[in-house]
C-alpha positions as MATLAB code, in Angstrom:
seq = 'MTFVSEWKKHDFSQISESIKTKKKSDVVRALSHVRTGLSLDDLAALLSIAAEPYLEEMAQLSHQLTVERFGKTMQLYAPMYLTNICANVCTYCGFSAQNKIPRKALTDSEILAEADVLKAHGFEHVLLVTGESSRYGAEYIANAMRLLRPRFSSLSMEVQPLEQKEYAYLTENGLNSVLVYQETYDPVVYPKYHLKGPKSDIEYRLETPDRLGKAGVKKIGLGALYGLSDWRAESWYIGLHLRYLEKTYWKTKYSLSFPRLRPHEGSKIEVTHFDERCLVQAACAFRLFSQELELSLSTREGIEFRNNAYRLGFTSMSAGSKTNPGGYASDMDSLEQFAIDDERSPLEVASFLKSAGYDAVWKDWDLTYDGQAPVLSIAK';
ca = [
       0.000    0.000    0.000;
       1.544    3.305   -1.144;
       0.278    6.709   -2.221;
      -0.187    5.368   -5.747;
      -3.336    3.560   -4.555;
      -4.740    6.852   -3.212;
      -3.711    8.738   -6.354;
      -5.545    6.256   -8.584;
      -8.819    6.856   -6.741;
      -9.077   10.314   -8.303;
      -9.202   11.618  -11.862;
      -7.050   14.708  -12.500;
      -9.397   16.282  -15.044;
     -12.414   15.722  -12.791;
     -10.612   17.330   -9.842;
      -9.740   20.276  -12.086;
     -13.376   20.691  -13.120;
     -14.606   20.247   -9.547;
     -12.432   23.112   -8.307;
     -13.957   25.335  -10.987;
     -17.426   24.768   -9.488;
     -16.524   26.176   -6.055;
     -18.567   29.190   -4.968;
     -18.249   32.077   -2.541;
     -20.108   30.084    0.124;
     -17.515   27.283   -0.147;
     -14.692   29.758    0.424;
     -16.430   31.372    3.409;
     -16.993   27.912    4.912;
     -13.346   26.982    4.393;
     -12.130   30.173    6.073;
     -14.357   29.441    9.063;
     -12.574   26.083    9.480;
      -9.033   27.486    9.675;
      -8.712   27.103   13.448;
     -10.408   23.711   13.585;
      -8.836   22.123   10.529;
      -9.451   22.222    6.781;
     -10.611   19.302    4.691;
      -9.421   18.579    1.167;
     -12.700   20.047   -0.034;
     -11.890   23.223    1.882;
      -8.470   23.296    0.231;
     -10.152   23.027   -3.165;
     -12.293   26.054   -2.308;
      -9.265   28.140   -1.280;
      -7.497   27.197   -4.524;
     -10.477   28.109   -6.686;
     -11.220   31.208   -8.727;
     -13.992   31.950   -6.206;
     -11.302   32.525   -3.541;
      -9.521   35.284   -5.462;
     -11.609   38.114   -3.898;
     -10.615   36.720   -0.473;
      -6.882   36.710   -1.174;
      -6.153   39.629    1.165;
      -7.999   37.914    4.024;
      -6.163   34.669    3.266;
      -2.830   36.519    3.261;
      -3.472   38.159    6.626;
      -4.529   34.852    8.183;
      -1.526   33.126    6.673;
       0.853   35.703    8.124;
      -0.803   35.508   11.534;
      -0.687   31.708   11.705;
       2.932   31.597   10.567;
       4.085   34.095   13.190;
       2.149   32.206   15.875;
       3.865   28.940   14.965;
       7.322   29.971   13.711;
       7.777   33.536   14.940;
       9.313   36.191   12.704;
      12.068   33.922   11.472;
      13.300   32.854    8.061;
      15.672   29.941    7.519;
      18.259   30.624    4.823;
      19.738   27.834    2.735;
      21.721   27.367   -0.455;
      21.661   24.643   -3.114;
      24.961   22.947   -4.000;
      24.878   21.295   -7.421;
      27.157   18.267   -7.422;
      26.597   17.101  -10.994;
      24.552   17.946  -14.086;
      24.959   14.485  -15.627;
      21.507   13.045  -16.276;
      20.006   10.033  -18.057;
      16.537   11.550  -18.342;
      15.021   13.417  -21.264;
      12.761   16.006  -19.629;
      11.717   18.814  -21.945;
      11.589   21.495  -19.216;
      15.075   20.946  -17.721;
      18.456   22.348  -18.706;
      20.128   19.117  -17.543;
      18.060   16.971  -19.949;
      20.165   14.296  -21.655;
      19.153   15.635  -25.070;
      20.735   19.041  -24.433;
      24.242   19.429  -25.858;
      25.876   21.057  -22.834;
      29.163   20.395  -21.004;
      28.682   17.798  -18.262;
      30.381   17.942  -14.896;
      30.564   15.937  -11.665;
      32.405   17.603   -8.811;
      35.487   15.932   -7.371;
      36.197   15.829   -3.632;
      38.377   18.928   -3.812;
      35.755   20.797   -5.850;
      33.019   19.863   -3.369;
      35.134   21.237   -0.537;
      35.830   24.411   -2.532;
      32.074   24.947   -2.910;
      31.692   24.321    0.821;
      34.315   26.939    1.635;
      32.371   29.616   -0.259;
      29.018   28.709    1.298;
      30.510   28.498    4.768;
      32.087   31.940    4.329;
      28.607   33.304    3.562;
      27.389   31.863    6.862;
      25.263   29.000    5.570;
      24.582   26.018    7.838;
      21.832   24.517    5.654;
      22.897   23.111    2.280;
      20.727   21.378   -0.321;
      22.647   18.899   -2.488;
      21.363   18.636   -6.073;
      22.243   16.198   -8.863;
      20.955   14.948  -12.170;
      19.896   11.310  -12.443;
      22.787    8.975  -13.178;
      23.488    5.449  -11.945;
      27.193    6.293  -11.920;
      26.618    9.189   -9.501;
      24.045    7.617   -7.221;
      23.901    6.801   -3.525;
      27.627    6.098   -3.069;
      28.658    9.358   -4.728;
      26.145   11.317   -2.652;
      27.192    9.537    0.564;
      30.815   10.459   -0.112;
      29.808   14.102   -0.563;
      27.890   14.002    2.707;
      30.865   12.571    4.589;
      32.945   15.464    3.276;
      30.334   18.098    4.123;
      28.799   16.838    7.383;
      31.592   18.212    9.620;
      31.102   21.661    8.064;
      27.329   22.090    8.043;
      24.546   21.551   10.563;
      21.966   20.308    8.068;
      22.264   18.479    4.752;
      19.278   18.056    2.453;
      19.174   16.684   -1.041;
      17.163   16.900   -4.239;
      18.376   13.986   -6.353;
      16.994   11.034   -8.287;
      14.535    8.707   -6.519;
      16.395    5.984   -4.627;
      15.533    2.737   -2.905;
      14.489    2.633    0.763;
      17.761    0.991    1.846;
      19.734    3.707    0.054;
      17.825    6.447    1.877;
      18.508    4.681    5.179;
      22.198    4.456    4.265;
      22.375    8.153    3.420;
      20.584    9.042    6.660;
      23.346    7.216    8.507;
      25.828    9.434    6.660;
      24.207   12.704    7.717;
      21.121   13.197    5.568;
      18.420   15.313    7.275;
      15.798   15.877    4.599;
      14.906   15.040    0.993;
      13.041   17.146   -1.550;
      11.279   15.157   -4.242;
       9.060   17.112   -6.607;
       6.524   15.070   -8.520;
       6.708   17.722  -11.269;
       3.092   16.953  -12.216;
       0.429   14.655  -10.787;
      -1.413   14.721  -14.127;
      -1.065   11.226  -15.698;
      -1.933   12.564  -19.147;
       0.616   15.376  -19.104;
       3.438   13.534  -17.278;
       4.630   11.423  -20.262;
       4.486   14.490  -22.507;
       7.352   16.086  -20.598;
       9.255   12.970  -19.428;
      10.210   11.304  -22.685;
      12.987    8.885  -21.722;
      14.935    7.634  -18.748;
      14.034    6.368  -15.257;
      11.978    9.483  -14.523;
       9.424    8.450  -17.128;
       8.032    5.957  -14.569;
       5.410    8.123  -12.850;
       4.411    5.514  -10.256;
       7.956    4.898   -9.050;
       8.345    8.635   -8.520;
       4.984    8.864   -6.737;
       6.126    6.165   -4.311;
       9.381    7.953   -3.430;
       8.009    9.738   -0.322;
       6.758    6.354    0.925;
      10.283    4.964    0.694;
      11.564    8.058    2.486;
       9.038    7.680    5.298;
       9.856    3.992    5.745;
      13.592    4.821    5.803;
      13.069    7.261    8.670;
      14.127   10.441    6.851;
      13.433   13.344    9.198;
      11.867   15.751    6.701;
      10.279   15.251    3.287;
       9.780   18.069    0.802;
       6.924   17.946   -1.732;
       6.023   20.085   -4.709;
       4.974   20.324   -8.336;
       6.650   22.200  -11.155;
       4.053   24.845  -11.824;
       3.501   25.504  -15.501;
       3.099   21.917  -16.712;
      -0.613   21.462  -15.975;
      -3.558   23.075  -14.137;
      -1.966   24.589  -11.019;
      -5.151   24.410   -8.940;
      -5.536   20.662   -9.474;
      -1.783   20.122   -8.970;
      -2.035   21.877   -5.612;
      -5.031   19.807   -4.566;
      -3.079   16.622   -5.328;
      -0.164   17.911   -3.261;
      -2.645   18.386   -0.424;
      -3.898   14.824   -0.938;
      -0.314   13.546   -0.880;
       0.544   15.582    2.207;
      -2.461   14.313    4.194;
      -1.650   10.725    3.266;
       1.972   11.125    4.366;
       1.110   12.935    7.603;
      -1.188   10.096    8.613;
       1.137    7.302    7.486;
       4.545    8.677    8.559;
       3.487   10.929   11.403;
       6.966   11.212   12.949;
       8.265   13.002    9.832;
       8.209   16.758    9.180;
       7.072   18.105    5.810;
       7.918   21.062    3.610;
       6.550   22.443    0.374;
       8.033   24.523   -2.433;
       6.403   26.300   -5.368;
       8.900   26.131   -8.256;
       7.812   27.856  -11.441;
       9.248   27.123  -14.866;
      12.263   29.337  -15.596;
      14.389   29.883  -18.737;
      16.660   26.897  -19.369;
      18.838   25.231  -21.989;
      16.901   23.452  -24.723;
      13.735   24.086  -26.695;
      10.850   26.170  -25.408;
       7.778   24.356  -24.127;
       4.146   25.313  -23.687;
       3.598   26.740  -20.197;
       0.262   26.810  -18.385;
      -0.748   29.906  -16.447;
       0.768   30.383  -13.004;
       1.721   33.969  -12.198;
       2.820   35.616   -8.947;
      -0.757   36.126   -7.774;
      -1.438   32.411   -8.287;
       1.688   31.560   -6.292;
       0.494   33.749   -3.426;
      -2.922   32.087   -3.473;
      -1.377   28.606   -3.435;
       1.036   29.465   -0.607;
      -1.685   31.023    1.548;
      -4.042   28.119    0.900;
      -1.415   25.641    2.109;
      -0.593   27.680    5.204;
      -4.284   27.657    6.136;
      -4.424   23.950    5.298;
      -1.454   23.046    7.522;
       0.070   25.265   10.207;
       2.982   22.832   10.759;
       4.044   22.751    7.122;
       7.301   24.493    6.206;
       7.011   26.622    3.057;
      10.008   27.585    0.912;
      10.480   30.624   -1.357;
      12.972   30.152   -4.182;
      15.414   32.486   -5.928;
      13.507   31.535   -9.073;
      11.337   34.497   -8.044;
      12.320   38.151   -8.438;
      13.509   40.550   -5.738;
      10.370   42.692   -5.575;
       8.107   39.669   -5.271;
      10.255   37.956   -2.629;
      10.483   41.197   -0.641;
       6.705   41.169   -0.293;
       5.745   37.495   -0.371;
       8.058   36.256    2.414;
       5.521   37.337    5.067;
       2.695   35.247    3.640;
       3.488   31.927    5.243;
       7.014   31.148    4.097;
       9.528   29.807    6.598;
      12.643   29.343    4.437;
      14.326   31.084    1.510;
      17.245   30.235   -0.710;
      19.790   33.021   -1.138;
      22.744   33.656   -3.430;
      21.892   30.493   -5.361;
      23.908   28.953   -8.170;
      22.265   26.212  -10.243;
      25.370   24.694  -11.815;
      28.023   22.330  -10.453;
      31.005   24.371   -9.264;
      29.063   27.615   -9.579;
      30.132   29.139   -6.257;
      33.880   28.565   -6.562;
      34.306   28.834  -10.344;
      31.146   30.641  -11.551;
      30.595   28.548  -14.703;
      27.134   29.801  -15.673;
      27.073   27.686  -18.859;
      26.319   24.589  -16.779;
      23.273   25.978  -14.961;
      20.016   24.037  -14.716;
      17.835   27.133  -14.972;
      18.163   30.896  -14.578;
      17.558   32.434  -11.156;
      15.848   35.812  -10.752;
      16.960   37.109   -7.330;
      20.727   37.540   -7.595;
      21.287   39.272   -4.247;
      24.027   37.958   -2.004;
      23.092   36.003    1.136;
      24.151   38.992    3.246;
      21.875   41.312    1.284;
      18.914   38.961    1.788;
      19.677   38.627    5.514;
      20.014   42.418    5.854;
      16.664   42.944    4.177;
      14.988   40.491    6.545;
      16.541   42.217    9.548;
      15.296   45.608    8.351;
      11.797   44.102    8.185;
      11.976   42.827   11.776;
      12.709   39.201   10.880;
      15.535   37.000   12.109;
      17.544   35.247    9.409;
      18.125   31.733   10.760;
      21.400   30.203    9.587;
      21.230   27.204   11.909;
      18.344   25.393   13.615;
      19.805   21.886   13.772;
      22.795   20.396   15.524;
      24.810   17.216   15.115;
      24.069   16.260   18.716;
      20.440   15.642   17.714;
      21.675   12.850   15.469;
      24.085   11.421   18.012;
      26.934   12.333   15.664;
      28.715   14.795   17.955;
      29.856   14.474   21.565;
      27.585   15.812   24.283;
      29.628   17.783   26.791;
      28.920   17.299   30.466;
      29.334   20.117   32.971;
      31.508   19.245   35.944;
      30.011   20.139   39.313;
];
């Protein structure tokens, strides 16, 4: 029994049409349930066109609930791209195997050089990113974690789906959390964008969070790549997935990101509508849906938008991001996965947050929590 069984109970196009039928009364009812708990039907109402006139009320509630739960804090993190070598042909990705770009996998010394730059910026949270390659799988990632674990408090990763035993192995080597974006929950659209390679198996990817939960990974990140299909239905399916995981793997924490399609190497693809206002509506809807959920705001978004949207439920932000292997130490932009929009330095982002009355959190995890560092006793 995995999430695939739950996913198959619903039809994507029918969910999309159902959300279109939501009315003002459905939105008002959903907002009245915020303190007692929203249902998936309530989430559908808050994602609907009928909720757009209530966006200001949703934003204020989202801000209030986030401050109550997390305070005025914002965790800062940076992605570290280890390799852009990939066996998949995905039409929306700069790393796609069909793109004629230079390929690179960082060596030990290059990984440490990247770490030196990030550490100098003050980062304690690093997200490791790779393409999908059997040659650079669990062993390669584990080696990188052994190199980086003494330097950083928290290591996350966004890599190819792995087996349960591999996730358990990586957890033993310092892994704290895993981000695995389904890209799209739409079974009709999914094969249109995933043409070849292991990623073309939609069910194996859908089952990845189950393998993570069974392996005891401390935090699981969900998300869809907005722009591939109907964003309202995609968001409802994320809510369905989240509720399933929360009930099944209740010891695990969960996070959610809202990546939008950005310019990348390769041919242009058709993009469905998902603008900044839609992103705000989705983020607020999820904050009202789950007050424990961590929400992340990417450097894919522009400065002006991030300077306003951070208050609407987000708890973490990337800063100073590079999306290519070796990008921090050597600045080889030609290898990037996609273009970022907010190019401010980590210090500039932290300074902005401070000016707004927020604390930039560089560290909220310690090795002692994992039993990987000595606990000092105080002599009496």
